[in-house]
C-alpha positions in Angstrom: 33.2 -0.4 0.9 34.5 0.3 4.6 33.2 -1.3 7.5 31.4 1.8 8.4 29.6 2.4 5.1 28.7 -1.4 5.0 26.9 -0.9 8.8 25.1 2.1 7.5 23.6 0.1 4.5 22.7 -2.9 6.9 20.9 -0.8 9.2 17.7 0.1 7.3 17.7 -3.8 6.3 18.0 -4.8 9.9 15.3 -2.4 11.1 12.9 -3.2 8.2 13.5 -7.1 9.6 12.6 -6.5 13.0 9.3 -4.3 11.8 8.4 -7.5 9.8 8.4 -9.5 12.5 6.5 -6.9 14.7 4.1 -7.0 11.8 3.6 -10.6 12.2 2.7 -10.3 15.8 0.2 -7.5 15.0 -1.2 -9.6 12.4 -1.8 -12.7 14.4 -3.3 -10.7 17.5 -5.7 -9.1 15.0 -7.0 -12.2 14.0 -7.1 -13.6 17.2 -9.2 -10.9 18.4 -11.7 -11.7 15.9 -15.0 -13.3 17.4 -15.4 -16.9 16.7 -13.3 -19.1 14.5 -13.4 -21.7 11.7 -14.6 -24.6 13.8 -17.3 -22.9 15.5 -18.9 -21.0 12.7 -18.9 -24.2 10.5 -20.6 -26.4 13.3 -22.5 -23.8 15.5 -26.1 -24.6 16.0 -26.1 -27.6 14.1 -23.9 -30.2 16.2 -23.2 -30.5 19.8 -20.4 -28.9 21.7 -18.1 -32.2 21.6 -18.4 -32.1 17.7 -17.5 -27.9 17.9 -14.5 -29.2 19.8 -13.4 -32.0 17.7 -13.5 -29.9 14.7 -11.4 -27.1 16.3 -9.2 -29.9 17.1 -8.9 -31.2 13.7 -8.3 -27.5 12.3 -5.5 -27.2 15.1 -7.2 -24.2 16.4 -7.2 -26.0 20.4 -3.4 -25.5 20.5 -2.0 -22.3 22.8 -1.8 -19.0 20.5 2.1 -18.6 21.3 2.4 -22.4 19.5 0.2 -21.4 16.5 2.0 -18.1 16.3 5.5 -19.8 16.2 4.3 -22.3 13.6 3.2 -19.7 11.3 6.3 -17.9 11.7 8.2 -20.4 11.1 6.4 -21.5 7.9 6.8 -17.8 6.6 10.5 -18.4 7.3 10.4 -21.6 5.0 7.8 -19.7 2.5 4.8 -21.9 3.5 1.6 -20.1 4.1 0.1 -23.0 5.2 -3.4 -24.2 4.0 -7.1 -22.7 3.9 -9.2 -23.9 6.6 -12.3 -23.4 4.3 -11.2 -25.3 1.3 -7.9 -27.0 2.4 -6.1 -25.3 -0.7 -2.6 -24.0 -0.3 -2.8 -20.0 0.7 0.2 -19.7 -1.9 -2.0 -21.2 -4.6 -4.8 -19.1 -3.7 -2.9 -16.1 -3.7 -1.0 -17.0 -7.1 -4.6 -16.7 -8.5 -5.6 -13.5 -7.4 -2.2 -11.8 -6.9 -1.8 -10.8 -10.7 -5.0 -8.9 -10.9 -4.3 -7.0 -7.8 -0.9 -6.1 -8.9 -2.1 -4.9 -11.9 -4.8 -2.8 -10.0 -2.4 -1.3 -7.7 -0.1 -0.8 -10.3 -2.5 1.7 -12.3 -3.8 3.3 -9.5 0.1 4.0 -8.5 0.5 5.4 -11.8 -2.6 7.8 -11.6 -1.7 8.8 -8.1 2.0 10.0 -9.5 0.1 11.9 -12.3 -2.2 13.6 -10.1 0.0 14.1 -7.5 2.8 15.4 -10.0 0.1 18.0 -11.4 -0.7 19.0 -8.0 2.8 19.8 -6.9 3.4 21.6 -10.2 0.7 23.9 -9.9 1.8 24.5 -6.3 5.0 25.5 -7.6 3.7 28.0 -10.0 1.9 29.6 -7.2 5.0 29.7 -4.8 4.2 26.7 -2.7 0.5 28.0 -1.7 -2.8 26.7 -1.9 -3.7 22.9 -1.1 -7.1 23.4 0.3 -8.6 21.1 -2.3 -6.1 18.2 -1.5 -6.6 18.5 2.1 -10.4 17.9 1.8 -10.4 15.5 -0.8 -7.4 13.5 1.7 -10.1 13.7 4.3 -12.9 12.1 2.2 -13.6 8.5 2.9 -12.8 5.9 0.2 -16.3 4.7 0.0 -17.4 8.2 -1.0 -15.2 8.6 -3.9 -16.3 4.8 -5.0 -20.1 6.0 -4.7 -19.6 9.2 -6.5 -17.0 7.9 -9.2 -19.8 4.7 -10.0 -22.8 7.3 -9.7 -21.2 9.4 -12.4 -19.2 7.3 -14.7 -21.0 4.3 -14.5 -24.5 5.4 -13.7 -25.2 9.0 -15.3 -22.7 8.9 -18.1 -22.4 5.2 -18.7 -19.0 5.1 -19.6 -17.7 2.3 -17.5 -19.2 -1.0 -16.5 -20.4 -0.8 -12.8 -18.8 -3.9 -11.8 -15.2 -5.2 -12.7 -16.2 -8.8 -13.0 -13.5 -10.9 -14.8 -14.1 -13.8 -17.0 -12.4 -16.8 -15.7 -8.8 -17.0 -16.1 -8.9 -13.4 -17.7 -6.6 -10.3 -17.3 -7.6 -6.9 -16.5 -5.5 -5.7 -19.1 -7.8 -7.3 -21.7 -10.3 -4.8 -21.1 -8.7 -1.9 -19.2 -12.4 -0.3 -18.6 -12.6 -2.7 -15.9 -9.6 -1.0 -13.9 -10.8 2.3 -14.3 -13.5 2.5 -11.4 -11.3 0.5 -9.0 -8.2 2.3 -9.9 -9.7 5.9 -9.6 -11.2 5.0 -6.1 -7.8 3.8 -4.7 -5.9 7.0 -6.6 -7.8 10.1 -5.7 -7.4 9.7 -2.0 -4.0 8.5 -2.7 -3.0 11.4 -4.5 -4.7 14.0 -2.1 -2.4 12.5 0.8 0.6 12.6 -1.6 0.1 16.2 -2.2 -0.7 17.2 1.3 2.7 15.5 2.5 4.9 16.9 -0.3 3.7 20.6 -0.7 5.5 20.8 2.7 8.6 19.6 1.5 8.2 21.8 -1.5 7.6 25.1 0.5 10.6 24.0 2.6 12.8 23.9 -0.6 11.2 27.0 -2.3 12.2 29.2 1.1 15.8 28.2 0.2 18.3 30.7 -0.5 19.8 29.0 -4.0 16.1 28.8 -5.2 15.2 32.4 -4.2 18.7 33.2 -5.9 17.9 31.6 -9.1 14.7 33.0 -9.2 16.4 36.7 -8.9 18.4 35.8 -11.7 15.9 35.4 -14.0 16.1 31.6 -14.5 12.9 30.2 -16.2 10.4 28.6 -14.1 11.1 25.1 -15.8 14.8 25.2 -15.2 14.4 26.1 -11.4 12.4 23.4 -10.9 14.5 21.0 -12.7 17.7 21.8 -11.5 17.0 23.4 -8.0 13.8 22.2 -6.5 13.4 18.8 -7.7 16.9 17.3 -6.2 15.7 17.9 -3.0 12.3 16.0 -3.5 13.5 13.0 -4.0 14.2 11.4 -0.9 10.7 12.5 0.5 9.0 11.5 -2.7 10.4 8.2 -2.4 9.2 7.6 1.0 5.8 8.9 0.4 5.7 6.5 -2.8 6.6 3.4 -0.6 4.1 4.7 2.2 1.6 5.1 -0.7 2.3 1.4 -2.2 1.5 -0.2 1.2 -1.7 2.0 1.6 -2.9 0.9 -1.8 -2.3 -2.4 -1.3 -4.4 -2.4 2.1 -7.2 -0.1 0.2 -7.8 -3.2 -2.7 -9.9 -5.0 -0.1 -13.0 -2.3 -0.2 -12.3 -1.1 -3.8 -12.4 -4.7 -4.9 -15.4 -5.8 -2.9 -17.2 -2.8 -4.0 -16.7 -3.3 -8.0 -16.8 -6.9 -7.7 -12.6 -7.0 -8.6 -11.4 -10.6 -8.2 -8.2 -9.5 -6.3 -6.5 -10.6 -3.1 -8.4 -7.6 -1.2 -11.8 -9.9 -2.0 -10.3 -13.0 -0.9 -9.3 -11.1 2.2 -13.0 -10.1 2.9 -14.3 -13.3 2.2 -11.9 -15.1 4.4 -13.0 -13.0 7.5 -16.4 -13.9 7.0 -15.5 -17.5 7.5 -12.6 -16.7 9.6 -10.2 -18.7 7.7 -7.4 -17.8 9.4 -4.4 -18.7 7.5 -5.9 -16.6 4.5 -6.7 -13.6 6.5 -3.1 -13.5 8.0 -1.4 -13.9 4.6 -3.8 -10.9 3.0 -3.2 -8.6 6.2 0.4 -9.4 5.8 1.0 -8.4 2.6 0.4 -4.8 2.8 3.0 -4.7 5.7 5.6 -6.5 3.6 5.3 -4.0 0.6 5.4 -1.0 3.0 8.5 -2.2 4.7 10.2 -3.3 1.2 9.3 0.0 0.0 10.6 1.9 2.4 13.8 -0.1 2.6 14.5 0.6 -1.0 13.6 4.0 -0.6 15.9 4.5 2.4 18.7 2.9 0.2 17.8 4.8 -2.9 17.8 8.4 -0.8 20.9 7.9 0.5 22.5 7.5 -3.0 20.6 10.3 -4.3 23.1 13.3 -4.2 22.2 16.8 -4.6 23.9 18.9 -7.7 27.0 20.5 -7.0 27.7 18.1 -3.7 28.0 14.6 -5.0 28.9 13.4 -1.3 25.8 14.5 0.4 22.8 12.6 0.3 19.2 14.4 -0.4 18.2 13.3 3.2 21.5 14.7 4.7 21.2 17.9 2.7 17.6 18.4 3.8 18.4 17.6 7.6 21.9 19.9 7.8 20.7 22.9 5.7 
């Protein structure tokens, strides 16, 4: 690997690291803007102002914000997420208990999103890149509306699914996949619509390329044209959209898990906000940003290695910019 190639490979990593630090600053600032804190909420209305101040001092909330941010950042570098202000348990332990359930939910939602998006784009391809009004409309519908409609129809009217997704103690959602359906669909439907809207434009651009028109004029079958002449130019944007959706799905679990009683990190975030458990809030809020940045980094590196057929030295991303 030449120094120039190594430099190109390191640039995305450096950019991701800088954005990760910026994300920690945004998350910390957002938690600082929450009204009240754990010390005030736990003692307000029952004790004197001096006792409230003593509780805030015990929890370390009386220190300057800059000092607390730097301490938190130093802990993150060492892999220490801190301790919960509500129960005193390590935040890492709380996440270890909840993260597997959320990971399964996000994986299921991402799989459904990929299936729905691929189907929608195939239909758009067969129609010459036209259409897409339905996807645009679905993408604009708020997630709670999707949850309400899905719950009313699939759980209420048809009775096919349980209305809540409560897991038994120590249980896995894979033991009863029905518990995943409602929260996964609630996450997947708007995500698939959003992905379709983003990728439909890239698909339309590819269909206007001369090599695609030439392949069609030569009478090549539509599946062959799609596989050989269209999909290679969609790999890079598809990887980037997938990374974007992964972070969005992790962030969206807070609403879906709360609505359906699914015991994951999203529900943990909501309960932590209620009691201003700052270390838990910060870790839960930072998780989607980390997933997004890691996904974008991997997508960027993969896109640089993805080549267009017939030109092994040119990446899809580069080909798309220079064509």
